[in-house]
N, C-alpha and C positions, 0 to 999 in steps of 0.2 A: 504495500500500500503506500503510496505517495503521500509523505508528510506533510506535504506543502501545506495542505488543507487545514489541518489539525491548530486549533490558534495555539498560539507558544505557549500562553499563560496555561492552558491546559497540560500540554506538554510539560512543561516545569514541574507543576504540581502533580503529575503522576510520576513523574522521576524523583522529586525530593520530598513530595508532601506538602500541605498547606502552609503548613508556618513559614517555612523556605520561599514559597512562591508568594507569600504576600510581603516578605521582607524584599524581595527581587522586584516584585511590584512597586513596592513604597521608594526603593533606590531608584528606579530607574524615573518613576513620575513625579517625585517630589521637586519642588524648586521652581523658580519664577520663569524659567524659560520651557513649561514644561509643554504648551502648544508647539513652539519650534522643534523640542525633541521627537515628539508624535508626527509631524511632518518629515523631519529626517529618518526615522522609524520606518516609514511608509515607503520612502525611496530605497531603502538599505534594508529591506525585509530580511531577504535571503542572507545576506552578510552577517545580518544582526542573529538571525536562528543559528546558523552556523558557529558564531563564536560562542554563543552560550550553551548549546546543545555539545559541541566538542570540546570546548575549554572550560566553562564555569562548572556544568553540571557534573562531571567525573570526579572534581576537586570537593566539591559539596557534597555529593555522596560518601564521600571516604570519612566525613567527619562526622563528629557527635552531634547530635542535634541542638545542643544548647551553644557549642560552638559555631555551629554551619549558620544559624541566623544571622549571626553579625560578621560572619565571613562573606554571606550574600550580600551584604551591604558594601562592602569592601570591594569585592569582585564585579560586582555589577557597575559600581561607580568609576573603576578602571575601563573597563567593557566600554561601559558609554564614553568616557573621555578620549579612548582609542578612535572609537568609531565615529562619534558625532562631533568631537573636539568642541562642546559645548560649555564644559564648565573647567575652571583650575583646579589642580589637585589641590589637598586640603592641610597639608601639613608640611614642613620643610623637607623631611624626606622623601614625600611624595612627589615636592616639586623638583628634588635631586634627580629621582628617579623619570622624571617627565623629560628632564633636561637629557639625562644621559642617553635615553632612549631616542628622543631627535637627534642628537648629535650623530650616534651611530648609525641610525636610519640615512642621514645627509651624507657620512662619511662612506657609508656602503653605494650611496646612489652616484657620488663623484668619482668611485673607483672604478666604476663600469666603463667611464669612457677616460679616464685618465687616472694619475696617480697623485692621490691626496692624503695628507695627514689628519689628524684630529683638528690641529689648529685651522686647518684651510677650513672645515667643517663648521667648526666652532664660528669663525669669522663671517662665514656666508649666512649661517642665522643670525648673529649678532645686527646683520645690516639688514636681513629681510624681515625678522620678526622681533618687535620693538618688546614684544612682551615677555621674551625670554634674557632680556638685557638684565644684568646687575645693576641696581641704581637706576632704574627707570626712569626717573625723575629728572635727571642729570642729561645734559645736551650728549649726544654722540656724534663725534667728528671724527677729522683726522687726526687731530691732536690728543683725543683721548680714547682712540681705538684700543692702543696698546695697553692701557690702563683695565678697559673694561675686558680684553682678549685674557689676562693674568689673571682676573677675579673669575672668568669662566670656565679657566681651566682649572682652578681649584674647586668650583664647584662641581665640575666634570669628575675629576679623580676622587673627590669625597663621594659622589653617587657611584662611581663604579666599586668603591669600598662597600658601600651598601649593597649593590649588587652581588659583590662576591660573598658577603655575609651570609646571604640568602642562599649562595650554594653549600656551603658548609664552613666548619671553624677553623680546618688548615686546607694549606695550598693543594696537598695532594687529594682530599674529600672535594674540595672544591674543583678540580680538574675531572675526577671522577663521575660527580653529580653534572657537569657540564657536557660532556661526552656522553654520559647517559642520555641525557635532554635530547641533543643533538642528534642521536641515534634515534629516538622516539619521533622527533620532528619530520627526519629525513623518510622513514617509514610510512608517517601520516600524510605527508604534505604529495605523496601521489595521487591521494582521493582530495584532502582539503588542503589547497594552497593558498596562501600562505598561512601558515600555522603559527599560535603564540600558545606557550604551556604558562601556566600559572603555576609556581612552587615558591611555596614560604613567602607569599604575599607579593610576590614580583614576577613581571610577565617577562618571558623569554622568549627570543625570535632566532632564527640562523644566524642572522647578523649579529645580535649580540654576544650570542655565544661564540661563533667564530672570530670575530675579535677579541674576546676575552681569553680563549685557547692561544691566540696568537701572539698577544702581547701583554697578557699577565699572569698568565698560568703555565 
């Protein structure tokens, strides 16, 4: 049976129960941008379904019910942020993770056509995305660009440390976990490209894992 026609709310409730389904619903719909979110959801329905069913539900199903309700709010907020781009991360750590994700995606895209460094990717984002700049109220000019870059690099590497912490306590454990997640992504991407995997509250994709394995592990 083609489940495209089953309401996603019903599919979620059947998988994880009404309490978590309610938490997911609230996490998605609460906020000032509710109408705009629903419009985006209608346009990206299949992408949203794939992300929820293949990424969020397996994680939530593996948790105890008491923990899963709160995890649902976090997981769906991050899914919504990644898919719809309609709200900012809520904590400093989430902002760092958001910045790391944006930098690595930019670096990955730039390296498809040329050789780029992390600094090149950060500069590209600083120039094109004012919301990602440190000290957003200060003028961004040629004279201040180097200062902004140094601050952004510091934020990036602190965020990378956050990401590594989610992989494990030691470098060897981090590397083993990264390799395991990468193998899982490679196996699943044949059917569901591109894939992100939620591990200990952090989303991992192929670009992030390959960057970490090449440059930090």
